[in-house]
OpenMM code with the backbone's topology and positions (N, CA, C; nanometers):
from openmm import Vec3, app, unit

residues = "UNK UNK UNK UNK UNK UNK UNK UNK UNK UNK UNK UNK UNK UNK UNK UNK UNK UNK UNK UNK UNK UNK UNK UNK UNK UNK UNK UNK UNK UNK UNK UNK UNK UNK UNK UNK UNK UNK UNK UNK UNK UNK UNK UNK UNK UNK UNK UNK UNK UNK UNK UNK UNK UNK UNK UNK UNK UNK UNK UNK UNK UNK UNK UNK UNK UNK UNK UNK UNK UNK UNK UNK UNK UNK UNK UNK UNK".split()
positions = [
    Vec3(13.2165, 17.7312, 9.8599),
    Vec3(13.0933, 17.7610, 9.9300),
    Vec3(12.9756, 17.7414, 9.8345),
    Vec3(12.8740, 17.6706, 9.8803),
    Vec3(12.7559, 17.6436, 9.7997),
    Vec3(12.6436, 17.7350, 9.8470),
    Vec3(12.5846, 17.8045, 9.7504),
    Vec3(12.4726, 17.8938, 9.7827),
    Vec3(12.3426, 17.8164, 9.7624),
    Vec3(12.2560, 17.8212, 9.8596),
    Vec3(12.1259, 17.7572, 9.8491),
    Vec3(12.0222, 17.8653, 9.8290),
    Vec3(11.9472, 17.8512, 9.7229),
    Vec3(11.8443, 17.9510, 9.6928),
    Vec3(11.7197, 17.9189, 9.7737),
    Vec3(11.6742, 18.0153, 9.8487),
    Vec3(11.5553, 17.9973, 9.9299),
    Vec3(11.4306, 18.0227, 9.8463),
    Vec3(11.3297, 17.9412, 9.8680),
    Vec3(11.2041, 17.9612, 9.7978),
    Vec3(11.1280, 18.0752, 9.8629),
    Vec3(11.0792, 18.1631, 9.7806),
    Vec3(11.0043, 18.2781, 9.8306),
    Vec3(10.8650, 18.2332, 9.8727),
    Vec3(10.8194, 18.2842, 9.9836),
    Vec3(10.6850, 18.2507, 10.0295),
    Vec3(10.5824, 18.3526, 9.9805),
    Vec3(10.6291, 18.4584, 9.9160),
    Vec3(10.5360, 18.5584, 9.8655),
    Vec3(10.4697, 18.5086, 9.7374),
    Vec3(10.3520, 18.5574, 9.7131),
    Vec3(10.2764, 18.5208, 9.5937),
    Vec3(10.2694, 18.6441, 9.5049),
    Vec3(10.3111, 18.6273, 9.3799),
    Vec3(10.3106, 18.7391, 9.2862),
    Vec3(10.1701, 18.7655, 9.2331),
    Vec3(10.1524, 18.8797, 9.1724),
    Vec3(10.0212, 18.9130, 9.1159),
    Vec3(9.9835, 18.8154, 9.0050),
    Vec3(10.0808, 18.7700, 8.9285),
    Vec3(10.0543, 18.6727, 8.8213),
    Vec3(10.0112, 18.5386, 8.8806),
    Vec3(10.0737, 18.4999, 8.9925),
    Vec3(10.0356, 18.3754, 9.0584),
    Vec3(9.8952, 18.3862, 9.1169),
    Vec3(9.8591, 18.5051, 9.1634),
    Vec3(9.7231, 18.5263, 9.2126),
    Vec3(9.6227, 18.5098, 9.0990),
    Vec3(9.6601, 18.5540, 8.9790),
    Vec3(9.5736, 18.5351, 8.8623),
    Vec3(9.5519, 18.3868, 8.8354),
    Vec3(9.6583, 18.3067, 8.8466),
    Vec3(9.6465, 18.1618, 8.8264),
    Vec3(9.5518, 18.1043, 8.9319),
    Vec3(9.5704, 18.1424, 9.0568),
    Vec3(9.4848, 18.0921, 9.1642),
    Vec3(9.3391, 18.1328, 9.1423),
    Vec3(9.3169, 18.2528, 9.0889),
    Vec3(9.1809, 18.2988, 9.0591),
    Vec3(9.1176, 18.2118, 8.9520),
    Vec3(9.1924, 18.1808, 8.8468),
    Vec3(9.1421, 18.0930, 8.7406),
    Vec3(9.1078, 17.9563, 8.7988),
    Vec3(9.1968, 17.9023, 8.8802),
    Vec3(9.1753, 17.7702, 8.9382),
    Vec3(9.0598, 17.7683, 9.0373),
    Vec3(9.0332, 17.8791, 9.1021),
    Vec3(8.9256, 17.8827, 9.2013),
    Vec3(8.7868, 17.8754, 9.1371),
    Vec3(8.7808, 17.8952, 9.0070),
    Vec3(8.6521, 17.8962, 8.9364),
    Vec3(8.6044, 17.7573, 8.8957),
    Vec3(8.6912, 17.6554, 8.9075),
    Vec3(8.6510, 17.5188, 8.8724),
    Vec3(8.7262, 17.4199, 8.9604),
    Vec3(8.6883, 17.2947, 8.9499),
    Vec3(8.7537, 17.1948, 9.0344),
    Vec3(8.8970, 17.1687, 8.9903),
    Vec3(8.9221, 17.1761, 8.8600),
    Vec3(9.0584, 17.1617, 8.8088),
    Vec3(9.0660, 17.2173, 8.6674),
    Vec3(9.1886, 17.2474, 8.6247),
    Vec3(9.2136, 17.3010, 8.4903),
    Vec3(9.3353, 17.2311, 8.4322),
    Vec3(9.3425, 17.2323, 8.3015),
    Vec3(9.4634, 17.1861, 8.2346),
    Vec3(9.5584, 17.3042, 8.2195),
    Vec3(9.6829, 17.2765, 8.1887),
    Vec3(9.7786, 17.3834, 8.1647),
    Vec3(9.7324, 17.4688, 8.0466),
    Vec3(9.6775, 17.4055, 7.9445),
    Vec3(9.6273, 17.4780, 7.8282),
    Vec3(9.5169, 17.5760, 7.8621),
    Vec3(9.4292, 17.5391, 7.9558),
    Vec3(9.3218, 17.6292, 7.9972),
    Vec3(9.3789, 17.7509, 8.0706),
    Vec3(9.4828, 17.7285, 8.1493),
    Vec3(9.5466, 17.8399, 8.2196),
    Vec3(9.6168, 17.9316, 8.1200),
    Vec3(9.6839, 17.8721, 8.0221),
    Vec3(9.7503, 17.9497, 7.9163),
    Vec3(9.6480, 18.0382, 7.8450),
    Vec3(9.5350, 17.9799, 7.8074),
    Vec3(9.4312, 18.0561, 7.7370),
    Vec3(9.3722, 18.1663, 7.8235),
    Vec3(9.3466, 18.1356, 7.9488),
    Vec3(9.2840, 18.2339, 8.0377),
    Vec3(9.3747, 18.3525, 8.0658),
    Vec3(9.5060, 18.3268, 8.0747),
    Vec3(9.5992, 18.4340, 8.1102),
    Vec3(9.6714, 18.4955, 7.9913),
    Vec3(9.6675, 18.4284, 7.8767),
    Vec3(9.7366, 18.4801, 7.7592),
    Vec3(9.8881, 18.4766, 7.7726),
    Vec3(9.9397, 18.3701, 7.8360),
    Vec3(10.0842, 18.3540, 7.8534),
    Vec3(10.1295, 18.2288, 7.7788),
    Vec3(10.2592, 18.2100, 7.7683),
    Vec3(10.3127, 18.0917, 7.7017),
    Vec3(10.3009, 17.9699, 7.7932),
    Vec3(10.3126, 17.8522, 7.7329),
    Vec3(10.3118, 17.7291, 7.8121),
    Vec3(10.4279, 17.7282, 7.9107),
    Vec3(10.5431, 17.7759, 7.8678),
    Vec3(10.6605, 17.7769, 7.9552),
    Vec3(10.6367, 17.8665, 8.0773),
    Vec3(10.5807, 17.9850, 8.0543),
    Vec3(10.5539, 18.0777, 8.1645),
    Vec3(10.4502, 18.0191, 8.2600),
    Vec3(10.3448, 17.9606, 8.2052),
    Vec3(10.2407, 17.9015, 8.2898),
    Vec3(10.2960, 17.7839, 8.3693),
    Vec3(10.3776, 17.7037, 8.3064),
    Vec3(10.4372, 17.5885, 8.3742),
    Vec3(10.5257, 17.6326, 8.4903),
    Vec3(10.6042, 17.7375, 8.4697),
    Vec3(10.6889, 17.7902, 8.5776),
    Vec3(10.6042, 17.8418, 8.6934),
    Vec3(10.4951, 17.9113, 8.6612),
    Vec3(10.4075, 17.9618, 8.7668),
    Vec3(10.3464, 17.8469, 8.8463),
    Vec3(10.3019, 17.7436, 8.7756),
    Vec3(10.2421, 17.6275, 8.8422),
    Vec3(10.3463, 17.5572, 8.9291),
    Vec3(10.4690, 17.5429, 8.8777),
    Vec3(10.5751, 17.4808, 8.9577),
    Vec3(10.5979, 17.5564, 9.0878),
    Vec3(10.6028, 17.6872, 9.0795),
    Vec3(10.6266, 17.7700, 9.1993),
    Vec3(10.5093, 17.7612, 9.2969),
    Vec3(10.3880, 17.7613, 9.2434),
    Vec3(10.2705, 17.7494, 9.3294),
    Vec3(10.2637, 17.6108, 9.3942),
    Vec3(10.3058, 17.5106, 9.3200),
    Vec3(10.3090, 17.3740, 9.3738),
    Vec3(10.4129, 17.3639, 9.4859),
    Vec3(10.5295, 17.4266, 9.4662),
    Vec3(10.6332, 17.4287, 9.5700),
    Vec3(10.5830, 17.4951, 9.6987),
    Vec3(10.4939, 17.5926, 9.6843),
    Vec3(10.4393, 17.6642, 9.8004),
    Vec3(10.3193, 17.5924, 9.8616),
    Vec3(10.2778, 17.4817, 9.7987),
    Vec3(10.1645, 17.4059, 9.8508),
    Vec3(10.0292, 17.4657, 9.8179),
    Vec3(10.0252, 17.5540, 9.7175),
    Vec3(9.9004, 17.6227, 9.6839),
    Vec3(9.8204, 17.5531, 9.5746),
    Vec3(9.8867, 17.4693, 9.4943),
    Vec3(9.8192, 17.3912, 9.3910),
    Vec3(9.8753, 17.2491, 9.3900),
    Vec3(9.7993, 17.1590, 9.3306),
    Vec3(9.8460, 17.0214, 9.3107),
    Vec3(9.8254, 16.9837, 9.1649),
    Vec3(9.9073, 16.8895, 9.1201),
    Vec3(9.8911, 16.8336, 8.9859),
    Vec3(9.8580, 16.6857, 8.9994),
    Vec3(9.7698, 16.6397, 8.9158),
    Vec3(9.7392, 16.4971, 8.9107),
    Vec3(9.7237, 16.4559, 8.7652),
    Vec3(9.7536, 16.3309, 8.7376),
    Vec3(9.7424, 16.2793, 8.6006),
    Vec3(9.5962, 16.2773, 8.5598),
    Vec3(9.5685, 16.3288, 8.4418),
    Vec3(9.4336, 16.3267, 8.3867),
    Vec3(9.4009, 16.1825, 8.3478),
    Vec3(9.2941, 16.1274, 8.4043),
    Vec3(9.2587, 15.9874, 8.3796),
    Vec3(9.2126, 15.9631, 8.2352),
    Vec3(9.1588, 16.0647, 8.1693),
    Vec3(9.1123, 16.0499, 8.0309),
    Vec3(9.2273, 16.0599, 7.9308),
    Vec3(9.3283, 16.1401, 7.9642),
    Vec3(9.4432, 16.1595, 7.8764),
    Vec3(9.5676, 16.1651, 7.9636),
    Vec3(9.6354, 16.0539, 7.9777),
    Vec3(9.7468, 16.0416, 8.0702),
    Vec3(9.8667, 16.1286, 8.0322),
    Vec3(9.8627, 16.1899, 7.9135),
    Vec3(9.9711, 16.2811, 7.8732),
    Vec3(9.9589, 16.4170, 7.9389),
    Vec3(9.8411, 16.4491, 7.9893),
    Vec3(9.8215, 16.5806, 8.0500),
    Vec3(9.7929, 16.5655, 8.1992),
    Vec3(9.7996, 16.6766, 8.2674),
    Vec3(9.7702, 16.6739, 8.4106),
    Vec3(9.6629, 16.7755, 8.4433),
    Vec3(9.5922, 16.7471, 8.5504),
    Vec3(9.4898, 16.8385, 8.6007),
    Vec3(9.5519, 16.9179, 8.7155),
    Vec3(9.5305, 17.0455, 8.7152),
    Vec3(9.5857, 17.1333, 8.8175),
    Vec3(9.4697, 17.1835, 8.9024),
    Vec3(9.4850, 17.1687, 9.0341),
    Vec3(9.3790, 17.2084, 9.1267),
    Vec3(9.4366, 17.2975, 9.2361),
    Vec3(9.3536, 17.3871, 9.2835),
    Vec3(9.3937, 17.4717, 9.3952),
    Vec3(9.3778, 17.3909, 9.5242),
    Vec3(9.4684, 17.4084, 9.6174),
    Vec3(9.4586, 17.3385, 9.7453),
    Vec3(9.3806, 17.4243, 9.8436),
    Vec3(9.3507, 17.3685, 9.9571),
    Vec3(9.2801, 17.4455, 10.0598),
    Vec3(9.3653, 17.5641, 10.1051),
    Vec3(9.4951, 17.5432, 10.1121),
    Vec3(9.5869, 17.6515, 10.1493),
    Vec3(9.5830, 17.7645, 10.0463),
    Vec3(9.5657, 17.7271, 9.9173),
    Vec3(9.5614, 17.8253, 9.8082),
    Vec3(9.4333, 17.9019, 9.8090),
] * unit.nanometer
topology = app.Topology()
chain = topology.addChain("A")
for resn in residues:
    res = topology.addResidue(resn, chain)
    for name in ("N", "CA", "C"):
        topology.addAtom(name, app.Element.getBySymbol(name[0]), res)
């Protein structure tokens, strides 16, 4: 039997903090989110992944530095 893990539709308080940071500008880098929240890159990346899965944020390649991505809040977020 294979167990399928369902994605939670709830938003945690930490994820709300990320959305608050993102709501203050058109987009942020992962580093800016790390600095604003005082969390590790790994923790911030996991939060962004979960928010992206819920359709609350999007990532796009930064045109100035293709190694990084810009994270933006969606209308749903």
